[in-house]
MMTF fields as JSON, N, C-alpha, C and O atoms, coordinates in Angstrom:
{
  "mmtfVersion": "1.0.0",
  "mmtfProducer": "UNKNOWN",
  "numBonds": 347,
  "numAtoms": 348,
  "numGroups": 87,
  "numChains": 1,
  "numModels": 1,
  "chainsPerModel": [1],
  "groupsPerChain": [87],
  "chainIdList": ["A"],
  "bondAtomList": [4, 2, 8, 6, 12, 10, 16, 14, 20, 18, 24, 22, 28, 26, 32, 30, 36, 34, 40, 38, 44, 42, 48, 46, 52, 50, 56, 54, 60, 58, 64, 62, 68, 66, 72, 70, 76, 74, 80, 78, 84, 82, 88, 86, 92, 90, 96, 94, 100, 98, 104, 102, 108, 106, 112, 110, 116, 114, 120, 118, 124, 122, 128, 126, 132, 130, 136, 134, 140, 138, 144, 142, 148, 146, 152, 150, 156, 154, 160, 158, 164, 162, 168, 166, 172, 170, 176, 174, 180, 178, 184, 182, 188, 186, 192, 190, 196, 194, 200, 198, 204, 202, 208, 206, 212, 210, 216, 214, 220, 218, 224, 222, 228, 226, 232, 230, 236, 234, 240, 238, 244, 242, 248, 246, 252, 250, 256, 254, 260, 258, 264, 262, 268, 266, 272, 270, 276, 274, 280, 278, 284, 282, 288, 286, 292, 290, 296, 294, 300, 298, 304, 302, 308, 306, 312, 310, 316, 314, 320, 318, 324, 322, 328, 326, 332, 330, 336, 334, 340, 338, 344, 342],
  "bondOrderList": [1, 1, 1, 1, 1, 1, 1, 1, 1, 1, 1, 1, 1, 1, 1, 1, 1, 1, 1, 1, 1, 1, 1, 1, 1, 1, 1, 1, 1, 1, 1, 1, 1, 1, 1, 1, 1, 1, 1, 1, 1, 1, 1, 1, 1, 1, 1, 1, 1, 1, 1, 1, 1, 1, 1, 1, 1, 1, 1, 1, 1, 1, 1, 1, 1, 1, 1, 1, 1, 1, 1, 1, 1, 1, 1, 1, 1, 1, 1, 1, 1, 1, 1, 1, 1, 1],
  "groupList": [{"groupName": "MET", "atomNameList": ["N", "CA", "C", "O"], "elementList": ["N", "C", "C", "O"], "formalChargeList": [0, 0, 0, 0], "bondAtomList": [1, 0, 2, 1, 3, 2], "bondOrderList": [1, 1, 2], "singleLetterCode": "M", "chemCompType": "L-PEPTIDE LINKING"}, {"groupName": "ARG", "atomNameList": ["N", "CA", "C", "O"], "elementList": ["N", "C", "C", "O"], "formalChargeList": [0, 0, 0, 0], "bondAtomList": [1, 0, 2, 1, 3, 2], "bondOrderList": [1, 1, 2], "singleLetterCode": "R", "chemCompType": "L-PEPTIDE LINKING"}, {"groupName": "LYS", "atomNameList": ["N", "CA", "C", "O"], "elementList": ["N", "C", "C", "O"], "formalChargeList": [0, 0, 0, 0], "bondAtomList": [1, 0, 2, 1, 3, 2], "bondOrderList": [1, 1, 2], "singleLetterCode": "K", "chemCompType": "L-PEPTIDE LINKING"}, {"groupName": "THR", "atomNameList": ["N", "CA", "C", "O"], "elementList": ["N", "C", "C", "O"], "formalChargeList": [0, 0, 0, 0], "bondAtomList": [1, 0, 2, 1, 3, 2], "bondOrderList": [1, 1, 2], "singleLetterCode": "T", "chemCompType": "L-PEPTIDE LINKING"}, {"groupName": "LEU", "atomNameList": ["N", "CA", "C", "O"], "elementList": ["N", "C", "C", "O"], "formalChargeList": [0, 0, 0, 0], "bondAtomList": [1, 0, 2, 1, 3, 2], "bondOrderList": [1, 1, 2], "singleLetterCode": "L", "chemCompType": "L-PEPTIDE LINKING"}, {"groupName": "ALA", "atomNameList": ["N", "CA", "C", "O"], "elementList": ["N", "C", "C", "O"], "formalChargeList": [0, 0, 0, 0], "bondAtomList": [1, 0, 2, 1, 3, 2], "bondOrderList": [1, 1, 2], "singleLetterCode": "A", "chemCompType": "L-PEPTIDE LINKING"}, {"groupName": "VAL", "atomNameList": ["N", "CA", "C", "O"], "elementList": ["N", "C", "C", "O"], "formalChargeList": [0, 0, 0, 0], "bondAtomList": [1, 0, 2, 1, 3, 2], "bondOrderList": [1, 1, 2], "singleLetterCode": "V", "chemCompType": "L-PEPTIDE LINKING"}, {"groupName": "SER", "atomNameList": ["N", "CA", "C", "O"], "elementList": ["N", "C", "C", "O"], "formalChargeList": [0, 0, 0, 0], "bondAtomList": [1, 0, 2, 1, 3, 2], "bondOrderList": [1, 1, 2], "singleLetterCode": "S", "chemCompType": "L-PEPTIDE LINKING"}, {"groupName": "GLU", "atomNameList": ["N", "CA", "C", "O"], "elementList": ["N", "C", "C", "O"], "formalChargeList": [0, 0, 0, 0], "bondAtomList": [1, 0, 2, 1, 3, 2], "bondOrderList": [1, 1, 2], "singleLetterCode": "E", "chemCompType": "L-PEPTIDE LINKING"}, {"groupName": "ASN", "atomNameList": ["N", "CA", "C", "O"], "elementList": ["N", "C", "C", "O"], "formalChargeList": [0, 0, 0, 0], "bondAtomList": [1, 0, 2, 1, 3, 2], "bondOrderList": [1, 1, 2], "singleLetterCode": "N", "chemCompType": "L-PEPTIDE LINKING"}, {"groupName": "ASP", "atomNameList": ["N", "CA", "C", "O"], "elementList": ["N", "C", "C", "O"], "formalChargeList": [0, 0, 0, 0], "bondAtomList": [1, 0, 2, 1, 3, 2], "bondOrderList": [1, 1, 2], "singleLetterCode": "D", "chemCompType": "L-PEPTIDE LINKING"}, {"groupName": "ILE", "atomNameList": ["N", "CA", "C", "O"], "elementList": ["N", "C", "C", "O"], "formalChargeList": [0, 0, 0, 0], "bondAtomList": [1, 0, 2, 1, 3, 2], "bondOrderList": [1, 1, 2], "singleLetterCode": "I", "chemCompType": "L-PEPTIDE LINKING"}, {"groupName": "GLY", "atomNameList": ["N", "CA", "C", "O"], "elementList": ["N", "C", "C", "O"], "formalChargeList": [0, 0, 0, 0], "bondAtomList": [1, 0, 2, 1, 3, 2], "bondOrderList": [1, 1, 2], "singleLetterCode": "G", "chemCompType": "PEPTIDE LINKING"}, {"groupName": "PHE", "atomNameList": ["N", "CA", "C", "O"], "elementList": ["N", "C", "C", "O"], "formalChargeList": [0, 0, 0, 0], "bondAtomList": [1, 0, 2, 1, 3, 2], "bondOrderList": [1, 1, 2], "singleLetterCode": "F", "chemCompType": "L-PEPTIDE LINKING"}, {"groupName": "CYS", "atomNameList": ["N", "CA", "C", "O"], "elementList": ["N", "C", "C", "O"], "formalChargeList": [0, 0, 0, 0], "bondAtomList": [1, 0, 2, 1, 3, 2], "bondOrderList": [1, 1, 2], "singleLetterCode": "C", "chemCompType": "L-PEPTIDE LINKING"}, {"groupName": "PRO", "atomNameList": ["N", "CA", "C", "O"], "elementList": ["N", "C", "C", "O"], "formalChargeList": [0, 0, 0, 0], "bondAtomList": [1, 0, 2, 1, 3, 2], "bondOrderList": [1, 1, 2], "singleLetterCode": "P", "chemCompType": "L-PEPTIDE LINKING"}, {"groupName": "HIS", "atomNameList": ["N", "CA", "C", "O"], "elementList": ["N", "C", "C", "O"], "formalChargeList": [0, 0, 0, 0], "bondAtomList": [1, 0, 2, 1, 3, 2], "bondOrderList": [1, 1, 2], "singleLetterCode": "H", "chemCompType": "L-PEPTIDE LINKING"}],
  "groupTypeList": [0, 1, 2, 3, 4, 4, 4, 5, 5, 5, 0, 4, 5, 5, 6, 7, 3, 5, 8, 5, 5, 7, 5, 6, 9, 2, 10, 7, 8, 3, 1, 3, 4, 11, 6, 3, 8, 12, 12, 7, 2, 7, 8, 4, 5, 4, 5, 12, 12, 8, 3, 4, 8, 13, 14, 15, 9, 12, 14, 13, 6, 3, 4, 15, 9, 12, 10, 4, 3, 15, 4, 9, 12, 7, 8, 3, 6, 6, 11, 7, 12, 12, 6, 5, 16, 11, 2],
  "groupIdList": [1, 2, 3, 4, 5, 6, 7, 8, 9, 10, 11, 12, 13, 14, 15, 16, 17, 18, 19, 20, 21, 22, 23, 24, 25, 26, 27, 28, 29, 30, 31, 32, 33, 34, 35, 36, 37, 38, 39, 40, 41, 42, 43, 44, 45, 46, 47, 48, 49, 50, 51, 52, 53, 54, 55, 56, 57, 58, 59, 60, 61, 62, 63, 64, 65, 66, 67, 68, 69, 70, 71, 72, 73, 74, 75, 76, 77, 78, 79, 80, 81, 82, 83, 84, 85, 86, 87],
  "secStructList": [7, 2, 2, 2, 2, 2, 2, 2, 2, 2, 2, 2, 2, 2, 2, 2, 6, 7, 7, 7, 3, 3, 3, 3, 3, 7, 1, 1, 1, 7, 3, 3, 3, 3, 3, 3, 3, 6, 6, 3, 3, 3, 3, 3, 3, 3, 7, 6, 6, 7, 3, 3, 3, 3, 7, 6, 6, 7, 3, 3, 3, 3, 7, 6, 6, 1, 7, 3, 3, 3, 3, 7, 1, 1, 7, 3, 3, 3, 3, 3, 6, 6, 3, 3, 3, 3, 7],
  "xCoordList": [13.144, 12.003, 10.958, 10.367, 10.739, 9.732, 10.12, 9.262, 11.406, 11.873, 11.662, 11.315, 11.867, 11.656, 10.188, 9.879, 9.291, 7.86, 7.439, 6.642, 7.967, 7.644, 8.164, 7.484, 9.376, 9.944, 9.113, 8.837, 8.715, 7.882, 6.54, 6.06, 5.936, 4.659, 4.822, 3.953, 5.908, 6.155, 6.363, 5.884, 7.08, 7.304, 5.998, 5.756, 5.163, 3.864, 2.987, 2.307, 2.988, 2.197, 2.693, 1.887, 3.99, 4.54, 4.147, 3.841, 4.149, 3.778, 2.291, 1.907, 1.455, 0.011, -0.482, -1.636, 0.358, -0.06, 0.592, 0.873, 0.831, 1.45, 0.562, -0.663, 1.201, 0.477, -0.214, 0.162, -1.198, -1.861, -1.444, -1.074, -1.507, -1.26, -2.416, -3.5, -2.185, -3.261, -3.3, -2.304, -4.45, -4.643, -5.266, -6.222, -4.719, -5.189, -5.568, -4.758, -6.799, -7.24, -7.268, -8.16, -6.291, -6.229, -7.033, -7.114, -7.625, -8.465, -9.864, -10.228, -10.639, -12.01, -13.001, -14.124, -12.591, -13.487, -13.056, -11.91, -13.995, -13.736, -12.726, -12.799, -11.784, -10.786, -10.91, -11.26, -10.623, -10.769, -9.449, -8.748, -9.121, -7.986, -8.548, -9.583, -7.876, -8.278, -7.258, -6.061, -7.745, -6.886, -7.033, -8.146, -5.893, -5.885, -5.185, -3.989, -5.955, -5.431, -5.838, -7.017, -4.872, -5.184, -5.928, -6.738, -5.67, -6.303, -7.666, -8.233, -8.213, -9.505, -9.329, -8.559, -10.067, -9.994, -11.19, -12.303, -10.939, -12.022, -11.689, -10.521, -12.725, -12.529, -12.565, -13.424, -11.626, -11.553, -11.8, -10.907, -13.028, -13.394, -13.113, -13.6, -12.325, -11.982, -12.63, -12.319, -13.528, -14.15, -13.096, -12.04, -13.381, -12.458, -12.111, -13.001, -10.807, -10.355, -10.344, -9.971, -10.748, -10.86, -9.53, -8.707, -9.337, -8.193, -8.711, -9.566, -8.195, -8.614, -7.397, -6.36, -7.527, -6.505, -6.981, -8.17, -6.045, -6.359, -5.086, -4.013, -5.19, -4.025, -3.112, -1.934, -3.612, -2.763, -1.706, -0.723, -1.894, -0.972, -0.257, 0.241, -0.199, 0.408, -0.621, -1.537, -0.462, -1.406, -0.807, 0.312, -1.565, -1.241, -2.327, -3.494, -1.954, -2.932, -2.75, -1.633, -3.872, -3.856, -4.205, -5.285, -3.264, -3.408, -4.315, -4.608, -4.769, -5.667, -5.124, -5.908, -3.792, -3.234, -3.084, -2.635, -3.455, -3.393, -2.166, -2.087, -1.201, -0.006, -0.362, -1.138, 0.212, 0.033, 1.262, 2.388, 1.052, 2.142, 1.954, 0.861, 3.006, 2.893, 3.059, 3.866, 2.3, 2.422, 2.674, 2.131, 3.502, 3.742, 2.904, 2.915, 2.18, 1.277, 1.691, 0.983, 2.822, 3.262, 3.298, 3.645, 2.948, 3.029, 1.785, 0.747, 1.946, 0.823, 0.713, 1.678, -0.475, -0.757, -1.415, -2.499, -0.76, -1.278, -1.732, -0.953, -3.017, -3.575, -3.778, -4.453, -3.172, -3.296, -3.262, -2.35, -4.232, -4.29, -4.538, -4.146, -5.183, -5.481, -4.294, -4.394, -3.167, -1.947, -1.639, -1.724, -1.279, -0.955, 0.551, 1.279, 1.004, 2.398, 2.46, 1.608, 3.46, 3.639, 4.697, 5.792, 4.376, 5.331, 5.58, 6.352],
  "yCoordList": [9.303, 9.758, 8.66, 8.457, 7.958, 6.905, 5.792, 5.268, 5.428, 4.392, 4.82, 3.997, 6.094, 6.609, 6.491, 6.089, 6.838, 6.732, 5.282, 4.989, 4.378, 2.955, 2.421, 1.645, 2.836, 2.404, 2.935, 2.202, 4.197, 4.791, 4.066, 3.806, 3.74, 3.017, 1.624, 1.166, 0.954, -0.384, -0.325, -1.193, 0.7, 0.841, 1.139, 0.602, 1.977, 2.293, 1.053, 0.836, 0.248, -0.986, -1.945, -2.612, -2.026, -2.922, -2.47, -3.301, -1.171, -0.642, -0.844, -1.177, -0.654, -0.747, -2.186, -2.405, -3.168, -4.56, -5.226, -6.425, -4.453, -4.999, -6.084, -6.057, -7.004, -8.107, -7.644, -6.633, -8.374, -8.153, -9.265, -10.357, -8.976, -10.023, -11.018, -10.68, -12.226, -13.207, -13.867, -13.893, -14.39, -15.105, -16.453, -16.538, -17.505, -18.87, -19.436, -19.435, -19.919, -20.55, -22.055, -22.577, -22.75, -24.207, -24.921, -26.149, -24.165, -24.749, -25.025, -24.551, -25.784, -26.077, -25.028, -24.945, -24.23, -23.197, -21.818, -21.615, -20.877, -19.516, -18.838, -18.959, -18.124, -17.329, -15.888, -15.641, -14.936, -13.525, -12.791, -12.947, -11.988, -11.08, -9.665, -9.397, -8.766, -7.364, -6.625, -6.639, -5.985, -5.31, -3.799, -3.274, -3.103, -1.649, -1.074, -1.278, -0.348, 0.301, 1.762, 2.083, 2.636, 4.06, 4.571, 5.491, 3.994, 4.449, 3.839, 4.096, 3.042, 2.414, 0.908, 0.254, 0.387, -1.04, -1.776, -1.252, -3.01, -3.877, -5.31, -5.678, -6.105, -7.513, -8.338, -8.144, -9.256, -10.163, -11.565, -12.179, -12.071, -13.402, -14.415, -14.286, -15.419, -16.475, -17.768, -18.287, -18.285, -19.579, -20.672, -20.466, -21.821, -22.948, -23.284, -23.47, -23.365, -23.705, -22.559, -22.749, -21.374, -20.236, -19.5, -19.451, -18.934, -18.083, -16.771, -16.762, -15.651, -14.325, -13.459, -13.615, -12.551, -11.535, -10.241, -9.923, -9.503, -8.236, -7.402, -7.887, -6.183, -5.351, -5.145, -5.495, -4.593, -4.416, -3.328, -3.322, -2.414, -1.278, -1.215, -0.158, -2.319, -2.324, -2.021, -1.226, -2.66, -2.477, -3.085, -3.597, -3.017, -3.732, -4.777, -4.525, -5.944, -6.991, -7.483, -7.743, -7.604, -8.18, -9.652, -10.01, -10.497, -11.95, -12.509, -11.811, -13.76, -14.349, -14.331, -14.319, -14.329, -14.298, -12.881, -12.701, -11.856, -10.468, -9.715, -8.502, -10.389, -9.714, -8.808, -9.191, -7.602, -6.649, -6.733, -6.575, -6.984, -7.19, -6.305, -6.267, -5.586, -4.822, -5.736, -6.666, -5.469, -6.2, -5.191, -4.087, -5.576, -4.67, -5.03, -4.299, -6.135, -6.51, -7.737, -8.14, -8.35, -9.534, -10.798, -11.871, -10.681, -11.819, -12.71, -12.339, -13.902, -14.812, -15.118, -15.551, -14.888, -15.224, -16.598, -16.763, -17.581, -18.946, -19.222, -19.115, -19.58, -19.894, -21.406, -22.003, -22.003, -23.44, -23.718, -23.266, -24.447, -24.732, -23.479, -23.409, -22.491, -21.23, -20.294, -19.22, -20.68, -19.874, -19.378, -20.134, -18.094, -17.512, -17.416, -17.073, -17.723, -17.589, -16.738, -16.866, -15.87, -15.024, -15.645, -15.972, -15.808, -16.357, -15.34, -15.595],
  "zCoordList": [-26.739, -25.965, -25.847, -24.787, -26.947, -26.935, -25.958, -25.247, -25.917, -24.995, -23.549, -22.701, -23.266, -21.915, -21.517, -20.396, -22.424, -22.138, -21.931, -21.04, -22.742, -22.578, -21.255, -20.584, -20.876, -19.603, -18.442, -17.493, -18.508, -17.456, -17.356, -16.253, -18.488, -18.477, -17.881, -17.138, -18.191, -17.643, -16.137, -15.407, -15.667, -14.226, -13.505, -12.424, -14.077, -13.484, -13.415, -12.412, -14.449, -14.462, -13.394, -12.745, -13.2, -12.179, -10.787, -9.932, -10.547, -9.236, -8.978, -7.857, -9.976, -9.77, -9.659, -9.291, -9.968, -9.847, -8.643, -8.665, -7.601, -6.392, -5.783, -5.903, -5.148, -4.526, -3.249, -2.657, -2.846, -1.57, -0.627, -1.057, 0.653, 1.636, 1.556, 1.079, 2.016, 2.052, 3.42, 4.144, 3.756, 5.01, 4.692, 3.922, 5.29, 5.083, 6.44, 7.367, 6.56, 7.803, 7.587, 6.917, 8.155, 8.021, 9.097, 9.1, 10.006, 11.049, 10.516, 9.439, 11.263, 10.844, 11.349, 10.852, 12.33, 12.851, 12.362, 11.96, 12.403, 11.951, 12.865, 14.088, 12.258, 12.985, 12.505, 11.351, 13.392, 13.07, 13.225, 14.224, 12.22, 12.276, 12.298, 11.688, 12.991, 12.976, 12.122, 12.409, 11.077, 10.114, 10.287, 10.303, 10.416, 10.533, 9.312, 9.109, 8.498, 7.292, 7.317, 7.466, 7.174, 7.111, 8.328, 8.215, 9.482, 10.714, 10.996, 12.057, 10.089, 10.357, 10.548, 9.845, 11.519, 11.836, 11.27, 11.228, 10.832, 10.384, 10.766, 10.893, 10.945, 11.272, 9.998, 9.138, 9.893, 8.756, 9.301, 9.885, 9.104, 9.589, 8.49, 7.367, 8.829, 7.878, 8.331, 9.403, 7.514, 7.81, 7.698, 7.1, 8.268, 8.193, 6.753, 5.923, 6.452, 5.112, 4.115, 2.958, 4.547, 3.633, 3.457, 4.371, 2.272, 1.964, 1.412, 0.527, 1.933, 1.478, 1.209, 1.853, 0.261, 0.028, 0.669, 0.641, 1.244, 1.89, 1.946, 1.587, 2.382, 2.679, 1.466, 1.537, 0.357, -0.82, -0.676, -1.417, 0.263, 0.386, 1.721, 2.107, 2.424, 3.742, 4.811, 4.601, 5.956, 7.051, 8.32, 8.317, 9.377, 10.6, 10.799, 10.499, 11.302, 11.562, 12.991, 13.438, 13.699, 15.038, 14.886, 14.415, 15.296, 15.157, 16.242, 17.212, 16.101, 17.102, 18.537, 19.486, 18.712, 20.068, 20.606, 21.738, 19.808, 20.243, 19.773, 19.972, 19.154, 18.654, 17.479, 16.604, 17.465, 16.378, 15.48, 15.953, 14.174, 13.232, 12.006, 11.442, 11.579, 10.336, 9.124, 9.145, 8.081, 6.821, 5.707, 5.728, 4.728, 3.608, 2.394, 1.404, 2.446, 1.36, 0.583, -0.34, 0.926, 0.171, 1.031, 0.537, 2.294, 3.205, 3.127, 2.578, 3.705, 3.887, 5.378, 6.007, 5.933, 7.321, 7.302, 6.744, 7.91, 7.947, 9.383, 10.329, 9.52, 10.841, 10.909, 10.071, 11.932, 12.137, 13.634, 14.327, 14.131, 15.564, 16.384, 17.549, 15.785, 16.486, 16.564, 17.156, 15.976, 16.007, 14.599, 13.631, 14.495, 13.19, 13.016, 13.948, 11.812, 11.427, 10.168, 9.289, 10.076, 8.909, 8.011, 8.469, 6.743, 5.765, 4.687, 3.763]
}
């Protein structure tokens, strides 16, 4: 019984420490992503050279070119030359 409880606790800890997506702006000017989580939209402005974590539970992101992309929370959005790439 004790092993079962320890295993359950370890699994819960692994689930609760899920990674968040990140965005990296390699440009010198500010770039904006639109993030939609749970039906609400927000703007994520990244200054030149800035890196931010966002979207820990999955979301949709509108890239600078207008493309809408789903994220599960483990990707990295890299912006360079005004173009975003998902890694």
